[in-house]
N, C-alpha and C positions, 0 to 999 in steps of 0.2 A: 678255580673258576673254569667253566667249560670253554672249549675251543670256540672261537668265533665261527659263525655260519658263513660259508662261501657258496658261490653258485658253481655247480658242476657243469651244467648244460641242459639241453632239452632232452626230456625222456621220450625219445621218438617212438618207442614201443607203445606208449600210452597216449599219444596225441589222438584227440577225438576226430570225428568225421562230421562234416556239415550235413544237415538234413536236406538242404537245397530243395525245399518243397514250395518255394515261392512266398512263404510267410516272412514277415519282418524278422531279421536276425537269423534266418535259416542257413545262411552261409557261414555262420560263426560256429566255433567249436572250442573244446577245452585244449589248452596247451600246458602240459606240466613242465615246470622248471625244476630240475633235480638240484637239491641242496646237499651240502657236504655231510649233513646229519639231520636227524629229525629234531625240529625245534621243541623246546619246552612249551608248556601251555602259555606261559607269559610271552615267550618269543613269538609264538604263533599269532597271538593277539597283536603284538607290536608289528609284525610283518604285514598283517592285513590292514592295520591302522595306517602304517606308512604308505601302503599301496593306495589306500583310499584318500590319503591326505599328503600327497608328495610335495616336496619343497618347490618343484617346478614340473610342469607337464604340458602336453600339447592339447589341442582341442579334441584329439582322438582318444584321450585318456578315458577309461571307463571305470568309474568307481563301482565298487560292489561286486566285481568279478573275481576277486582273489579269495582263495581259501587254502588251507593247509591240509594235506593228506600225507601222513607218514613223513618222509623226507622230501616231499615235493610241495612247491608253491604252484597251485593250479590256477591258471587264468582261464576262467570258464566263460567264454563269450568273446572270442577274438579269433585271429588266424595266425598261422606261423609267420606269414609275411608281416603282419602288424607287430608281432613280437620283435622280429628282426629290425623293422624300420622305425618303430615308435616306442614300444613298451620296454625294450631292453634297458634304457636309461633309467626308467622308473623302477624296474626290478632291482637294478644295481643300487639305486638310492635307497630303496626300502630295506634292502639287506644291510647296507652300511649304517643307516639310521637305527635299525633294530640292534645291530651289534653294539653301537655306541650307547644307546639308551639302556640296553640290558646290562652292559658292563658298568655303567654309572649306577644303576639300581643295585647291582650286586656289591659294588664298592660301598655304597651308602649302608646297605644291610650289614656289611662286615664292620664298618665304623661303629654302627649302633651296637652290635654284639660286643665289640671291644670296650665300648663305653659302659655298657651294662655290666660286663665282667669287672671292669675297674671299680665301678661303684660297689659291686658285691664284695670284692676283696677289701676295699676300704672300710665298708661297713663291718665286715667280720673282724678286721683288725681293731676297729674302734670298740666293738663289743668285748673283745678279749682284753683290751687296755682298761676299759672302765670296769669290767668284771674283776680284774686283778686288784682294783682299788677298793672293792666292796668288802667290808668286814662284817661278819654276822656275830661275832663274839664280843 
């Protein structure tokens, strides 16, 4: 099973810049949150899902701003201050929920594989047993 994802910190080198052109939302920009590793495709979907559907959030929560790029969770349409003051709890929750759900899915897949293998082995044993009873002469 792969190592759980953890939050490393803000990728300060790649934080965006506000347009500040007076249009709605022009003061917002992308804030990349570095993760301990690049998530799998399934983990990436889970991270975005749990960002969009957190177990708790403030009225400042913005659905639809999260995306994954490499080993970063990009919050595209916020500010560094909002991340610090509001979004950090949701990021933590999304990562924790992703780790738990992904581990559960992997465990279920492993149980199914083991069950399939047990059925295959039992079938092969039954075939050998019955075949040994068959007389063609």
